[in-house]
MDTraj code that builds the backbone (N, CA, C; nanometers):
import mdtraj as md
import numpy as np

residues = "MET LYS LEU LEU LEU VAL LEU LEU PHE ILE SER PHE ASN TYR SER PHE GLY GLN LYS GLN TYR ILE ASN PHE ILE PRO TYR GLY ASN GLN TRP CYS ILE ASP ASN PRO TYR GLY VAL GLY VAL SER VAL VAL PRO ASN ARG CYS LEU ASN ASP VAL GLU TYR PHE VAL ASP GLY TYR LYS TYR ASN SER TYR PHE ALA TYR ILE GLY THR ASP THR ASN ASN GLU PRO THR VAL TYR ILE THR SER TYR GLY GLN ARG ASN CYS SER ASP SER GLU GLY GLN THR LEU THR PHE ARG ILE ASN SER CYS GLU TYR ALA PRO PRO MET THR GLN PRO LYS ASN SER GLN TYR SER PHE VAL THR VAL THR ASN LYS PRO SER PHE SER ASP ASN SER VAL VAL ASN ALA VAL TYR SER ASN ASP GLN ASN SER SER SER SER ASP ASN SER GLY SER PRO VAL CYS ASN ASN ASP ASN PHE LEU PHE ALA THR SER MET THR ASP GLY LEU ILE THR TYR LEU GLN SER GLY VAL GLU GLU ILE PHE SER CYS LYS ASN GLY GLN PRO PHE LEU LYS SER CYS PHE ASN ASN ASN CYS ASN ASN GLY THR ILE ALA LEU SER CYS SER PRO ASN LEU SER GLU SER THR SER GLN SER TYR PHE CYS SER LYS".split()
xyz = np.array([
    [0.0829, -0.1205, 0.0000],
    [0.0000, 0.0000, 0.0000],
    [0.0868, 0.1261, 0.0000],
    [0.1901, 0.1242, 0.0873],
    [0.2783, 0.2410, 0.0939],
    [0.3497, 0.2632, -0.0385],
    [0.3926, 0.1536, -0.1028],
    [0.4609, 0.1662, -0.2313],
    [0.3698, 0.2320, -0.3332],
    [0.2422, 0.1945, -0.3348],
    [0.1474, 0.2552, -0.4276],
    [0.1345, 0.4044, -0.4028],
    [0.1279, 0.4426, -0.2746],
    [0.1156, 0.5851, -0.2427],
    [0.2415, 0.6612, -0.2833],
    [0.3573, 0.5985, -0.2645],
    [0.4830, 0.6632, -0.3051],
    [0.4841, 0.6841, -0.4554],
    [0.4411, 0.5835, -0.5310],
    [0.4374, 0.5965, -0.6764],
    [0.3394, 0.7040, -0.7189],
    [0.2266, 0.7126, -0.6499],
    [0.1305, 0.8187, -0.6799],
    [0.1915, 0.9553, -0.6535],
    [0.2681, 0.9650, -0.5445],
    [0.3320, 1.0928, -0.5146],
    [0.4334, 1.1293, -0.6221],
    [0.5127, 1.0316, -0.6651],
    [0.6128, 1.0598, -0.7691],
    [0.5445, 1.1127, -0.8944],
    [0.4335, 1.0508, -0.9322],
    [0.3583, 1.0984, -1.0479],
    [0.3069, 1.2388, -1.0252],
    [0.2557, 1.2632, -0.9035],
    [0.2051, 1.3967, -0.8687],
    [0.3175, 1.4992, -0.8736],
    [0.4343, 1.4600, -0.8216],
    [0.5486, 1.5502, -0.8171],
    [0.5962, 1.5857, -0.9571],
    [0.6069, 1.4872, -1.0452],
    [0.6533, 1.5144, -1.1800],
    [0.5534, 1.5978, -1.2584],
    [0.4258, 1.5857, -1.2245],
    [0.3263, 1.6656, -1.2953],
    [0.3461, 1.8132, -1.2693],
    [0.4038, 1.8462, -1.1539],
    [0.4338, 1.9857, -1.1238],
    [0.5777, 2.0203, -1.1586],
    [0.6618, 1.9195, -1.1761],
    [0.7990, 1.9417, -1.2180],
    [0.8879, 2.0028, -1.1130],
    [0.8488, 1.9964, -0.9854],
    [0.9278, 2.0567, -0.8791],
    [0.9298, 1.9648, -0.7578],
    [1.0395, 1.9755, -0.6807],
    [1.0469, 1.9045, -0.5547],
    [0.9503, 1.9693, -0.4572],
    [0.8949, 1.8901, -0.3667],
    [0.7952, 1.9439, -0.2758],
    [0.8360, 1.9250, -0.1305],
    [0.7807, 2.0109, -0.0447],
    [0.8076, 2.0096, 0.0977],
    [0.6757, 2.0249, 0.1718],
    [0.6615, 1.9502, 0.2798],
    [0.5416, 1.9565, 0.3636],
    [0.5719, 2.0467, 0.4820],
    [0.4848, 2.1466, 0.5042],
    [0.5091, 2.2453, 0.6092],
    [0.3933, 2.2515, 0.7073],
    [0.4276, 2.2669, 0.8361],
    [0.3293, 2.2864, 0.9421],
    [0.3635, 2.4173, 1.0139],
    [0.2839, 2.5214, 0.9879],
    [0.3049, 2.6528, 1.0500],
    [0.2266, 2.6567, 1.1806],
    [0.2906, 2.6848, 1.2956],
    [0.2239, 2.6692, 1.4256],
    [0.1318, 2.7867, 1.4615],
    [0.0203, 2.7525, 1.5255],
    [-0.0741, 2.8524, 1.5760],
    [-0.1292, 2.8060, 1.7106],
    [-0.1805, 2.9012, 1.7847],
    [-0.2358, 2.8710, 1.9159],
    [-0.3857, 2.8558, 1.9174],
    [-0.4519, 2.8600, 1.8013],
    [-0.5971, 2.8472, 1.7983],
    [-0.6391, 2.7610, 1.6793],
    [-0.7611, 2.7107, 1.6850],
    [-0.8103, 2.6149, 1.5863],
    [-0.8458, 2.6772, 1.4517],
    [-0.8340, 2.8105, 1.4405],
    [-0.8621, 2.8780, 1.3138],
    [-0.7332, 2.9197, 1.2432],
    [-0.6191, 2.9030, 1.3105],
    [-0.4883, 2.9430, 1.2553],
    [-0.4917, 3.0888, 1.2108],
    [-0.5403, 3.1745, 1.2985],
    [-0.5414, 3.3178, 1.2724],
    [-0.4537, 3.3886, 1.3754],
    [-0.4382, 3.5184, 1.3613],
    [-0.3464, 3.5986, 1.4421],
    [-0.2033, 3.5579, 1.4085],
    [-0.1101, 3.5912, 1.4944],
    [0.0303, 3.5638, 1.4646],
    [0.0657, 3.4189, 1.4954],
    [0.1470, 3.3552, 1.4098],
    [0.1928, 3.2194, 1.4413],
    [0.2668, 3.2173, 1.5744],
    [0.2518, 3.1072, 1.6469],
    [0.3249, 3.0912, 1.7732],
    [0.3421, 2.9429, 1.8020],
    [0.4640, 2.9043, 1.8349],
    [0.4891, 2.7671, 1.8739],
    [0.5992, 2.7032, 1.7920],
    [0.5945, 2.5718, 1.7822],
    [0.6950, 2.4928, 1.7121],
    [0.6375, 2.4437, 1.5799],
    [0.7037, 2.4782, 1.4711],
    [0.6632, 2.4316, 1.3393],
    [0.7637, 2.3333, 1.2846],
    [0.7297, 2.2757, 1.1702],
    [0.8216, 2.1798, 1.1083],
    [0.7986, 2.1794, 0.9578],
    [0.9056, 2.1568, 0.8842],
    [0.8994, 2.1368, 0.7391],
    [0.9765, 2.0089, 0.7085],
    [0.9177, 1.9179, 0.6291],
    [0.9818, 1.7891, 0.6023],
    [0.9709, 1.7545, 0.4547],
    [1.0636, 1.6717, 0.4076],
    [1.0506, 1.6158, 0.2724],
    [0.9643, 1.4906, 0.2813],
    [0.8816, 1.4636, 0.1820],
    [0.8017, 1.3413, 0.1830],
    [0.8819, 1.2213, 0.1341],
    [0.8301, 1.1036, 0.1662],
    [0.8819, 0.9774, 0.1137],
    [1.0243, 0.9449, 0.1574],
    [1.0573, 0.9848, 0.2791],
    [1.1883, 0.9515, 0.3337],
    [1.1757, 0.9346, 0.4848],
    [1.2404, 0.8328, 0.5396],
    [1.2359, 0.8130, 0.6843],
    [1.3172, 0.9219, 0.7536],
    [1.2591, 0.9827, 0.8569],
    [1.3200, 1.0957, 0.9252],
    [1.3400, 1.0640, 1.0728],
    [1.4648, 1.0785, 1.1191],
    [1.4981, 1.0573, 1.2600],
    [1.5185, 1.1910, 1.3308],
    [1.4895, 1.1949, 1.4597],
    [1.5257, 1.3079, 1.5472],
    [1.4612, 1.4397, 1.5068],
    [1.3422, 1.4358, 1.4486],
    [1.2781, 1.5607, 1.4067],
    [1.2505, 1.6501, 1.5268],
    [1.2148, 1.5913, 1.6411],
    [1.1782, 1.6705, 1.7577],
    [1.2957, 1.6974, 1.8513],
    [1.4166, 1.6562, 1.8121],
    [1.5310, 1.6623, 1.9029],
    [1.5581, 1.8027, 1.9561],
    [1.5503, 1.9035, 1.8695],
    [1.5964, 2.0366, 1.9081],
    [1.5142, 2.0963, 2.0213],
    [1.3872, 2.0562, 2.0346],
    [1.3032, 2.1146, 2.1397],
    [1.2621, 2.0140, 2.2461],
    [1.2982, 1.8864, 2.2285],
    [1.2522, 1.7894, 2.3277],
    [1.3551, 1.6811, 2.3583],
    [1.4768, 1.6946, 2.3094],
    [1.5790, 1.5974, 2.3411],
    [1.5725, 1.4715, 2.2564],
    [1.6686, 1.3827, 2.2763],
    [1.6817, 1.2616, 2.1952],
    [1.5673, 1.1652, 2.2220],
    [1.5123, 1.1089, 2.1148],
    [1.4101, 1.0051, 2.1243],
    [1.4400, 0.8971, 2.0205],
    [1.3733, 0.7833, 2.0360],
    [1.3907, 0.6752, 1.9395],
    [1.2890, 0.6825, 1.8268],
    [1.1995, 0.7816, 1.8299],
    [1.0948, 0.7904, 1.7294],
    [1.1507, 0.8204, 1.5905],
    [1.0783, 0.7790, 1.4896],
    [1.1054, 0.8194, 1.3523],
    [0.9717, 0.8348, 1.2811],
    [0.9753, 0.9040, 1.1656],
    [0.8512, 0.9370, 1.0959],
    [0.8687, 0.9200, 0.9458],
    [0.7583, 0.8882, 0.8805],
    [0.7543, 0.8789, 0.7356],
    [0.6325, 0.9570, 0.6883],
    [0.6538, 1.0614, 0.6068],
    [0.5443, 1.1459, 0.5583],
    [0.5278, 1.1282, 0.4080],
    [0.4057, 1.1293, 0.3620],
    [0.3797, 1.1212, 0.2184],
    [0.2505, 1.1949, 0.1860],
    [0.2294, 1.2214, 0.0580],
    [0.1147, 1.2979, 0.0105],
    [0.0241, 1.2065, -0.0710],
    [-0.1036, 1.2136, -0.0451],
    [-0.2002, 1.1355, -0.1204],
    [-0.3334, 1.2084, -0.1229],
    [-0.4408, 1.1346, -0.1342],
    [-0.5756, 1.1911, -0.1283],
    [-0.6589, 1.1096, -0.0312],
    [-0.7552, 1.1757, 0.0347],
    [-0.8410, 1.1042, 0.1284],
    [-0.9617, 1.0459, 0.0554],
    [-1.0584, 0.9968, 0.1299],
    [-1.1746, 0.9315, 0.0697],
    [-1.2619, 1.0291, -0.0088],
    [-1.2448, 1.1580, 0.0182],
    [-1.3181, 1.2607, -0.0563],
    [-1.2361, 1.3186, -0.1710],
    [-1.1229, 1.2522, -0.1998],
    [-1.0332, 1.2953, -0.3068],
    [-0.9700, 1.4310, -0.2789],
    [-0.9563, 1.4641, -0.1493],
    [-0.8907, 1.5883, -0.1099],
    [-0.7414, 1.5627, -0.0895],
    [-0.6533, 1.6527, -0.1377],
    [-0.5095, 1.6338, -0.1160],
    [-0.4779, 1.6334, 0.0332],
    [-0.4042, 1.5324, 0.0752],
    [-0.3851, 1.5068, 0.2181],
    [-0.2422, 1.4630, 0.2459],
    [-0.1894, 1.5061, 0.3602],
    [-0.0600, 1.4609, 0.4089],
    [-0.0833, 1.3472, 0.5078],
    [-0.0068, 1.2401, 0.4921],
    [-0.0115, 1.1268, 0.5834],
    [0.1225, 1.1180, 0.6559],
    [0.1177, 1.0989, 0.7874],
    [0.2407, 1.0823, 0.8652],
    [0.2277, 0.9569, 0.9504],
    [0.3207, 0.8640, 0.9302],
    [0.3251, 0.7412, 1.0091],
    [0.4417, 0.7494, 1.1067],
    [0.4159, 0.7188, 1.2312],
    [0.5206, 0.7204, 1.3333],
    [0.5699, 0.5790, 1.3604],
    [0.6946, 0.5701, 1.4028],
    [0.7568, 0.4429, 1.4379],
    [0.8222, 0.4570, 1.5742],
    [0.8253, 0.3471, 1.6494],
    [0.8832, 0.3515, 1.7828],
    [1.0335, 0.3381, 1.7848],
    [1.0938, 0.3105, 1.6682],
    [1.2386, 0.2965, 1.6591],
    [1.2918, 0.3858, 1.5469],
    [1.4205, 0.4104, 1.5509],
    [1.4835, 0.4901, 1.4469],
    [1.4802, 0.4178, 1.3133],
    [1.4982, 0.4931, 1.2058],
    [1.5061, 0.4402, 1.0691],
    [1.3783, 0.3696, 1.0250],
    [1.2649, 0.4109, 1.0855],
    [1.1333, 0.3547, 1.0507],
    [1.1338, 0.2031, 1.0583],
    [1.2055, 0.1518, 1.1577],
    [1.2090, 0.0077, 1.1797],
    [1.1026, -0.0288, 1.2827],
    [1.0943, -0.1555, 1.3148],
    [0.9910, -0.2058, 1.4045],
    [0.8554, -0.1925, 1.3346],
    [0.7482, -0.2212, 1.4040],
    [0.6148, -0.2140, 1.3435],
    [0.5689, -0.0699, 1.3305],
    [0.4810, -0.0464, 1.2345],
    [0.4264, 0.0879, 1.2156],
    [0.3406, 0.1282, 1.3341],
    [0.3508, 0.2568, 1.3699],
    [0.2644, 0.3113, 1.4729],
    [0.1405, 0.3725, 1.4101],
    [0.0943, 0.4783, 1.4703],
    [-0.0267, 0.5445, 1.4224],
    [0.0022, 0.6246, 1.2957],
    [-0.0913, 0.6225, 1.2020],
    [-0.0840, 0.7078, 1.0840],
    [-0.1893, 0.8179, 1.0969],
    [-0.1424, 0.9430, 1.0941],
    [-0.2308, 1.0580, 1.1077],
    [-0.2468, 1.1267, 0.9725],
    [-0.3613, 1.1909, 0.9514],
    [-0.3886, 1.2595, 0.8252],
    [-0.4070, 1.4084, 0.8501],
    [-0.3622, 1.4886, 0.7532],
    [-0.3693, 1.6343, 0.7623],
    [-0.4089, 1.6890, 0.6261],
    [-0.5201, 1.7578, 0.6191],
    [-0.5639, 1.8154, 0.4917],
    [-0.4743, 1.9326, 0.4548],
    [-0.4337, 1.9363, 0.3301],
    [-0.3468, 2.0439, 0.2822],
    [-0.4261, 2.1735, 0.2711],
    [-0.3621, 2.2846, 0.3063],
    [-0.4230, 2.4183, 0.3074],
    [-0.5385, 2.4268, 0.4061],
    [-0.5212, 2.3575, 0.5205],
    [-0.6221, 2.3599, 0.6259],
    [-0.5540, 2.3757, 0.7608],
    [-0.6315, 2.4241, 0.8584],
    [-0.5839, 2.4326, 0.9965],
    [-0.6152, 2.2999, 1.0641],
    [-0.5130, 2.2317, 1.1132],
    [-0.5283, 2.0977, 1.1688],
    [-0.4587, 2.0900, 1.3047],
    [-0.4877, 1.9827, 1.3784],
    [-0.4096, 1.9574, 1.4986],
    [-0.2629, 1.9396, 1.4600],
    [-0.1739, 1.9866, 1.5453],
    [-0.0307, 1.9804, 1.5152],
    [0.0159, 1.8349, 1.5092],
    [0.1108, 1.8043, 1.4212],
    [0.1637, 1.6676, 1.4123],
    [0.2497, 1.6353, 1.5339],
    [0.2714, 1.5080, 1.5627],
    [0.3422, 1.4704, 1.6859],
    [0.4845, 1.5225, 1.6946],
    [0.5550, 1.5347, 1.5825],
    [0.6949, 1.5755, 1.5903],
    [0.7138, 1.7230, 1.6246],
    [0.6075, 1.8041, 1.6226],
    [0.6217, 1.9454, 1.6588],
    [0.5979, 1.9696, 1.8072],
    [0.5760, 1.8606, 1.8843],
    [0.5474, 1.8738, 2.0259],
    [0.4261, 1.9648, 2.0481],
    [0.3041, 1.9123, 2.0278],
    [0.1817, 1.9929, 2.0356],
    [0.1610, 2.0668, 2.1671],
    [0.2343, 2.0295, 2.2722],
    [0.2223, 2.1041, 2.3972],
    [0.2668, 2.2494, 2.3777],
    [0.3488, 2.2759, 2.2757],
    [0.3953, 2.4117, 2.2483],
    [0.3071, 2.4850, 2.1473],
    [0.2388, 2.4135, 2.0623],
    [0.1498, 2.4737, 1.9629],
    [0.0500, 2.3670, 1.9215],
    [-0.0747, 2.3850, 1.9594],
    [-0.1729, 2.2778, 1.9424],
    [-0.2197, 2.2623, 1.7985],
    [-0.2084, 2.3688, 1.7184],
    [-0.2612, 2.3651, 1.5819],
    [-0.1533, 2.4067, 1.4821],
    [-0.1725, 2.3641, 1.3579],
    [-0.0802, 2.4000, 1.2498],
    [-0.1584, 2.4225, 1.1216],
    [-0.1116, 2.5187, 1.0413],
    [-0.1645, 2.5347, 0.9064],
    [-0.0757, 2.4544, 0.8126],
    [-0.1345, 2.3653, 0.7355],
    [-0.0609, 2.2674, 0.6563],
    [-0.0488, 2.3150, 0.5117],
    [0.0725, 2.3185, 0.4592],
    [0.0939, 2.3570, 0.3199],
    [0.1916, 2.2602, 0.2542],
    [0.1889, 2.2567, 0.1223],
    [0.2896, 2.1867, 0.0421],
    [0.3449, 2.2886, -0.0566],
    [0.4759, 2.3101, -0.0533],
    [0.5387, 2.4152, -0.1329],
    [0.6607, 2.3604, -0.2056],
    [0.7197, 2.4433, -0.2932],
    [0.8388, 2.4002, -0.3666],
    [0.9680, 2.4419, -0.2973],
    [0.9586, 2.4952, -0.1754],
    [1.0742, 2.5174, -0.0903],
    [1.0253, 2.5158, 0.0547],
    [1.1122, 2.4845, 0.1500],
    [1.0693, 2.4809, 0.2899],
    [1.0113, 2.6155, 0.3326],
    [0.9032, 2.6125, 0.4102],
    [0.8328, 2.7343, 0.4479],
    [0.8216, 2.7424, 0.6000],
    [0.8508, 2.8621, 0.6541],
    [0.8451, 2.8850, 0.7982],
    [0.7751, 3.0181, 0.8243],
    [0.7228, 3.0357, 0.9455],
    [0.6686, 3.1655, 0.9822],
    [0.7828, 3.2660, 0.9936],
    [0.7533, 3.3923, 0.9665],
    [0.8563, 3.4962, 0.9647],
    [0.9248, 3.5096, 1.1005],
    [1.0551, 3.5380, 1.0957],
    [1.1351, 3.5683, 1.2141],
    [1.1382, 3.4532, 1.3140],
    [1.1402, 3.3311, 1.2622],
    [1.1504, 3.2128, 1.3479],
    [1.2943, 3.1630, 1.3522],
    [1.3318, 3.1030, 1.4643],
    [1.4611, 3.0351, 1.4749],
    [1.4466, 2.8978, 1.4116],
    [1.5286, 2.8706, 1.3104],
    [1.5154, 2.7465, 1.2336],
    [1.6380, 2.6586, 1.2545],
    [1.6139, 2.5339, 1.2893],
    [1.7185, 2.4327, 1.2958],
    [1.6944, 2.3372, 1.1801],
    [1.7742, 2.3477, 1.0729],
    [1.7541, 2.2688, 0.9514],
    [1.8566, 2.1570, 0.9426],
    [1.8120, 2.0414, 0.8953],
    [1.8975, 1.9233, 0.8836],
    [1.9022, 1.8802, 0.7375],
    [2.0226, 1.8500, 0.6892],
    [2.0457, 1.8176, 0.5485],
    [2.1180, 1.6845, 0.5367],
    [2.0945, 1.6148, 0.4278],
    [2.1558, 1.4845, 0.4062],
    [2.3008, 1.4981, 0.3622],
    [2.3848, 1.4065, 0.4103],
    [2.5232, 1.3965, 0.3651],
    [2.5459, 1.2674, 0.2875],
    [2.4399, 1.2121, 0.2318],
    [2.4536, 1.0884, 0.1538],
    [2.5555, 1.1084, 0.0429],
    [2.6306, 1.0056, 0.0142],
    [2.7360, 1.0158, -0.0867],
    [2.6801, 1.0449, -0.2258],
    [2.5566, 1.0038, -0.2510],
    [2.4996, 1.0270, -0.3837],
    [2.4208, 1.1569, -0.3910],
    [2.4325, 1.2402, -0.2876],
    [2.3649, 1.3693, -0.2897],
    [2.4665, 1.4784, -0.3194],
    [2.4158, 1.6009, -0.3373],
    [2.5056, 1.7142, -0.3636],
    [2.5366, 1.7866, -0.2340],
    [2.5610, 1.7098, -0.1272],
    [2.5745, 1.7690, 0.0049],
    [2.7171, 1.8057, 0.0425],
    [2.8114, 1.7970, -0.0497],
    [2.9465, 1.8425, -0.0200],
    [3.0069, 1.9046, -0.1443],
    [3.0944, 2.0013, -0.1214],
    [3.1602, 2.0643, -0.2352],
    [3.2891, 1.9887, -0.2673],
    [3.3704, 2.0437, -0.3558],
    [3.4913, 1.9743, -0.3992],
    [3.5926, 1.9541, -0.2876],
    [3.5821, 2.0346, -0.1829],
    [3.6754, 2.0206, -0.0710],
    [3.6254, 1.9201, 0.0310],
    [3.5056, 1.8672, 0.0120],
    [3.4495, 1.7729, 0.1080],
    [3.3701, 1.8396, 0.2182],
    [3.3614, 1.9723, 0.2155],
    [3.2853, 2.0439, 0.3176],
    [3.1360, 2.0266, 0.2934],
    [3.0557, 2.0214, 0.3999],
    [2.9113, 2.0046, 0.3814],
    [2.8490, 2.1264, 0.3161],
    [2.7446, 2.1049, 0.2420],
    [2.6681, 2.2125, 0.1796],
    [2.5226, 2.1965, 0.2221],
    [2.4657, 2.3014, 0.2763],
    [2.3271, 2.2976, 0.3225],
    [2.2403, 2.3749, 0.2241],
    [2.1646, 2.3029, 0.1418],
    [2.0730, 2.3681, 0.0492],
    [1.9476, 2.2829, 0.0343],
    [1.8503, 2.3346, -0.0357],
    [1.7222, 2.2657, -0.0458],
    [1.7305, 2.1313, -0.1170],
    [1.8329, 2.1126, -0.2021],
    [1.8479, 1.9844, -0.2695],
    [1.8746, 1.8716, -0.1703],
    [1.9403, 1.9039, -0.0586],
    [1.9765, 1.8040, 0.0412],
    [1.8907, 1.8116, 0.1669],
    [1.7919, 1.8995, 0.1663],
    [1.7091, 1.9237, 0.2841],
    [1.6321, 1.7982, 0.3241],
    [1.6325, 1.7677, 0.4547],
    [1.5535, 1.6571, 0.5092],
    [1.4353, 1.7095, 0.5912],
    [1.4665, 1.7935, 0.6886],
    [1.3609, 1.8515, 0.7711],
    [1.4160, 1.9702, 0.8486],
    [1.3260, 2.0494, 0.9033],
    [1.3658, 2.1612, 0.9883],
    [1.2610, 2.1820, 1.0957],
    [1.3070, 2.2130, 1.2144],
    [1.2200, 2.2541, 1.3241],
    [1.2316, 2.4047, 1.3384],
    [1.1176, 2.4732, 1.3524],
    [1.1200, 2.6193, 1.3644],
    [1.0505, 2.6625, 1.4928],
    [1.1112, 2.7586, 1.5617],
    [1.0574, 2.8128, 1.6858],
    [1.0259, 2.9602, 1.6652],
    [0.9009, 3.0001, 1.6841],
    [0.8639, 3.1391, 1.6612],
    [0.9343, 3.2306, 1.7606],
    [0.9549, 3.3536, 1.7190],
    [1.0254, 3.4527, 1.8004],
    [0.9554, 3.4699, 1.9356],
    [1.0314, 3.4544, 2.0444],
    [0.9765, 3.4682, 2.1786],
    [0.9203, 3.3403, 2.2377],
    [0.9289, 3.2286, 2.1656],
    [0.8739, 3.1029, 2.2155],
    [0.9484, 3.0573, 2.3410],
    [0.8717, 3.0126, 2.4398],
    [0.9266, 2.9570, 2.5639],
    [0.8942, 2.8083, 2.5686],
    [0.9951, 2.7240, 2.5843],
    [0.9737, 2.5801, 2.5966],
    [1.0307, 2.5320, 2.7295],
    [0.9746, 2.4221, 2.7791],
    [1.0170, 2.3657, 2.9070],
    [1.0584, 2.2201, 2.8840],
    [1.1857, 2.1911, 2.9107],
    [1.2366, 2.0560, 2.8931],
    [1.2085, 1.9721, 3.0169],
    [1.2113, 1.8404, 3.0004],
    [1.1860, 1.7509, 3.1123],
    [1.2884, 1.7669, 3.2231],
    [1.4058, 1.8159, 3.1887],
    [1.5111, 1.8379, 3.2885],
    [1.4822, 1.9569, 3.3788],
    [1.3797, 2.0352, 3.3471],
    [1.3491, 2.1552, 3.4234],
    [1.4074, 2.2815, 3.3634],
    [1.4793, 2.2687, 3.2529],
    [1.5388, 2.3841, 3.1863],
    [1.4310, 2.4587, 3.1066],
    [1.4310, 2.5910, 3.1193],
    [1.3417, 2.6771, 3.0410],
    [1.4234, 2.7407, 2.9285],
    [1.3722, 2.7315, 2.8056],
    [1.4426, 2.7872, 2.6908],
    [1.3554, 2.8905, 2.6210],
    [1.4177, 3.0021, 2.5837],
    [1.3469, 3.1100, 2.5147],
    [1.4197, 3.1381, 2.3836],
    [1.3479, 3.1246, 2.2720],
    [1.4057, 3.1461, 2.1397],
    [1.3697, 3.2860, 2.0897],
    [1.4660, 3.3510, 2.0243],
    [1.4383, 3.4836, 1.9696],
    [1.5285, 3.5117, 1.8509],
    [1.4849, 3.6049, 1.7659],
    [1.5630, 3.6520, 1.6524],
    [1.5805, 3.8025, 1.6646],
    [1.7049, 3.8473, 1.6546],
    [1.7360, 3.9895, 1.6624],
    [1.8299, 4.0246, 1.5483],
    [1.7826, 4.1131, 1.4604],
    [1.8622, 4.1559, 1.3448],
    [1.9095, 4.0361, 1.2620],
    [1.8209, 3.9377, 1.2467],
    [1.8533, 3.8223, 1.1649],
    [1.9416, 3.7198, 1.2319],
    [1.9714, 3.7384, 1.3597],
    [2.0578, 3.6467, 1.4336],
    [1.9750, 3.5674, 1.5342],
    [1.9858, 3.4333, 1.5357],
    [1.9096, 3.3540, 1.6329],
    [1.9765, 3.3517, 1.7705],
    [1.8935, 3.3632, 1.8737],
    [1.9413, 3.3593, 2.0116],
    [1.8645, 3.2536, 2.0896],
    [1.9318, 3.1963, 2.1884],
    [1.8685, 3.1008, 2.2785],
    [1.9081, 3.1362, 2.4214],
    [1.8056, 3.1611, 2.5048],
    [1.8262, 3.1887, 2.6464],
    [1.7821, 3.0663, 2.7251],
    [1.8715, 3.0081, 2.8037],
    [1.8424, 2.8887, 2.8824],
    [1.8492, 2.9222, 3.0303],
    [1.7470, 2.8805, 3.1048],
    [1.7400, 2.9109, 3.2479],
    [1.7119, 2.7837, 3.3274],
    [1.7801, 2.7704, 3.4403],
    [1.7564, 2.6582, 3.5311],
    [1.7750, 2.7087, 3.6738],
    [1.6719, 2.6918, 3.7552],
    [1.6743, 2.7404, 3.8937],
    [1.7145, 2.8875, 3.9008],
    [1.6540, 2.9669, 3.8114],
    [1.6748, 3.1128, 3.8064],
    [1.8147, 3.1536, 3.7617],
    [1.8950, 3.0602, 3.7161],
    [2.0248, 3.0924, 3.6574],
    [2.0123, 3.0818, 3.5057],
    [2.0440, 3.1922, 3.4354],
    [2.0198, 3.1981, 3.2916],
    [2.1479, 3.2244, 3.2139],
    [2.1545, 3.1670, 3.0961],
    [2.2614, 3.1932, 3.0001],
    [2.1976, 3.2319, 2.8679],
    [2.2470, 3.3396, 2.8089],
    [2.1911, 3.3897, 2.6836],
    [2.3020, 3.3970, 2.5801],
    [2.2807, 3.3345, 2.4649],
    [2.3850, 3.3371, 2.3631],
    [2.3301, 3.3152, 2.2243],
    [2.4133, 3.3452, 2.1270],
    [2.3739, 3.3236, 1.9881],
    [2.3859, 3.1753, 1.9535],
    [2.3154, 3.1357, 1.8496],
    [2.3225, 2.9988, 1.7995],
    [2.4060, 3.0010, 1.6716],
    [2.4984, 2.9044, 1.6587],
    [2.5878, 2.9015, 1.5426],
    [2.5081, 2.9008, 1.4130],
    [2.5535, 2.9804, 1.3162],
    [2.4832, 2.9935, 1.1890],
    [2.5371, 2.9014, 1.0809],
    [2.6587, 2.8494, 1.1003],
    [2.7263, 2.7789, 0.9916],
    [2.6648, 2.6430, 0.9640],
    [2.6947, 2.5919, 0.8461],
    [2.6533, 2.4576, 0.8065],
    [2.7568, 2.3596, 0.8619],
    [2.7172, 2.2789, 0.9609],
    [2.8129, 2.1943, 1.0312],
    [2.7722, 2.0483, 1.0230],
    [2.8679, 1.9577, 1.0011],
    [2.8347, 1.8148, 0.9959],
    [2.8033, 1.7611, 1.1338],
    [2.7130, 1.6647, 1.1391],
    [2.6814, 1.5913, 1.2606],
    [2.7712, 1.4691, 1.2649],
    [2.8555, 1.4593, 1.3667],
    [2.9551, 1.3538, 1.3707],
    [2.8929, 1.2160, 1.3905],
    [2.7733, 1.2100, 1.4498],
    [2.7123, 1.0805, 1.4776],
    [2.6141, 1.0366, 1.3699],
    [2.5848, 1.1233, 1.2758],
    [2.4882, 1.0927, 1.1710],
    [2.5436, 1.1411, 1.0371],
    [2.4893, 1.0893, 0.9281],
    [2.5305, 1.1345, 0.7951],
    [2.4467, 1.2550, 0.7542],
    [2.4467, 1.3571, 0.8409],
    [2.3695, 1.4787, 0.8157],
    [2.4529, 1.6009, 0.8515],
    [2.4060, 1.7165, 0.8052],
    [2.4609, 1.8454, 0.8459],
    [2.3470, 1.9317, 0.8958],
    [2.3795, 2.0328, 0.9765],
    [2.2794, 2.1214, 1.0334],
    [2.3172, 2.2663, 1.0109],
    [2.2171, 2.3520, 1.0043],
    [2.2400, 2.4959, 1.0048],
    [2.1296, 2.5611, 1.0859],
    [2.1619, 2.6764, 1.1429],
    [2.0677, 2.7514, 1.2247],
    [2.0559, 2.8920, 1.1663],
    [1.9346, 2.9404, 1.1512],
    [1.9157, 3.0731, 1.0945],
    [1.7799, 3.1287, 1.1341],
    [1.7610, 3.2561, 1.1115],
    [1.6315, 3.3200, 1.1318],
    [1.5597, 3.3300, 0.9982],
    [1.4366, 3.2849, 0.9925],
    [1.3610, 3.2911, 0.8684],
    [1.3215, 3.4352, 0.8392],
    [1.3031, 3.4657, 0.7121],
    [1.2667, 3.6020, 0.6704],
    [1.1175, 3.6111, 0.6423],
])
top = md.Topology()
chain = top.add_chain()
for i, resn in enumerate(residues, 1):
    res = top.add_residue(resn, chain, resSeq=i)
    for name in ("N", "CA", "C"):
        top.add_atom(name, md.element.get_by_symbol(name[0]), res)
traj = md.Trajectory(xyz[None], top)
C-alpha cells in the first residue's frame, strides 16, 4: 500500500515538475489566525526521518515517514506514520492525516504542547513563519550534492531533510526543568536557557556543520 502511495506521489510531483516540501506553520488556535506561535516543522516526503523533535525535546527513538495522497473525498492530504524505533524500523505506529491548506491539529513531531494547531501547506521550498529560529537538517549521503569539492558540507534545499522552527519569543520547558526562550534579533538567532533562576543567553551558530554521529549536516538561521 505504501509503495502505491509513493508511486502516486512521484507521479504527482513530476506533474508539477518541482520538488515538494510539507510544512506545518504553528498557531495557538483552531482557526490558525493571528500571529503564528509555537513549534513548526517542514519535512521532505517519502523519506524516513529521525530526530525531528530533538531540538526542542531531546533525543528520542521515534522516527517518521510522511507522504502525500488523497483522502476518501479525493482531497489532497498529508499522511504521517510514526515508528517507535529509528530508521522507521519495528512495526508501524499510528498514521495521522492532515488536509493540505487547512488548519489541523499539530503533528506529533512538533510537540503539540507548544502549539496545538498547524496550518498545513505543500510548497516548492521549505516554508516557515517569519522571524523564526530554524534548525535545519540536510543529508550527507554520498549520492547527494551535500558536499563541495573540498568535502565540506553544503546545506541547500536539494539536500534538505527537515527543519524545526521556533517562533520569536517562544518559551519551551524541557523535562530536565530547563526553560528555553528562542528569539531573533537583526537576523541572528538567540537562545536563552534558564535553570533554577540561573540563565545563560547566547547566539546559535549559523554555519553549516556536519553531525559527527549521523550522515547529516545542520544549520541555524532566522527565517525572513
